[in-house]
N, C-alpha and C positions, 0 to 999 in steps of 0.2 A: 813536155815536162822534163824528161831526161833526154838531153841531146848530146849523145856521145858519138864522136867520130873515131876513125881508126887511130889517129895519134893519141887520143886520150885512153883508148883501150890498151894500146901498147904500153903506155906509161903505167897503167893500173896493173897489167900483167907483170911488168918488170918489178914493180914494188912488191907485188905478191910473192914473186919468186924469192926476193931478198928477205922479206919479213917472215913469211910462212915457211919457206923452204920447199924445194922441188918434190920432196918425198910426201909431204902432207897435202899438196894441191889436189890430187885426185880424190882423196877422202873429203876434203872441204867442198869440192865441186859436186860430189855425190850428195852430200848433206844439203847443199844449196838447191840442187835439183829437186830433192824430196820436199824441201820447204816450199818451193815455188809450186810444185804439183799440189801440195795441200792447200795452198792459197787459192789456186784455180778451182779446186774442188769445193772449197767453202763458198767462193763466188758463184759457182754453178748451183750449189744447193740453195743458196739464198735466192737466186733468181727463180729457181723452180718453185720454192715456197711462195714467192710473190705471185708467180703465174697461177699457181693452184688457188691461192686466195682470191685472185681476180676472177677466175672461172667459177669458183664456189659462190661468189657473191654477185655474179653477172655484172661485173664492173668493166668488162672489156669495152663495151660501147662507150661508157663514160671516158675511159682512157683514150680511145680513138678520137672522140670529140675534142678532148683536151689537146691532143697532139695536133689535130687540124687547126684548132684555134691558135695555138702557139706558132705553127708554121704560117698561118695567115697573118698574125701580128708581125712577125719578122719580115714578111714580104711587103706589108704596107709600110713598115718603117724604112725599108730599103728604098721603096718608091718615093717616100717623103724626103729622104736624104738626097735623092737625085734631083729633086726640084729645087 
């Protein structure tokens, strides 16, 4: 999705130094780090709620069966494409 290489990152850092200023960059990086940490926590909490729901309603077997069916469908599609 996001494919940044070293040249792109260097350009972004240079623009940040000119636009934001070198004194504010540590504060902005700190705030960005906190924001990313909160997003990771929200993602973790959501996945935990989903797992708890699945365990409460004994849907783990249904999910495993669905995963196996999806994997089986992709394998058969790959074999069909080879022919």
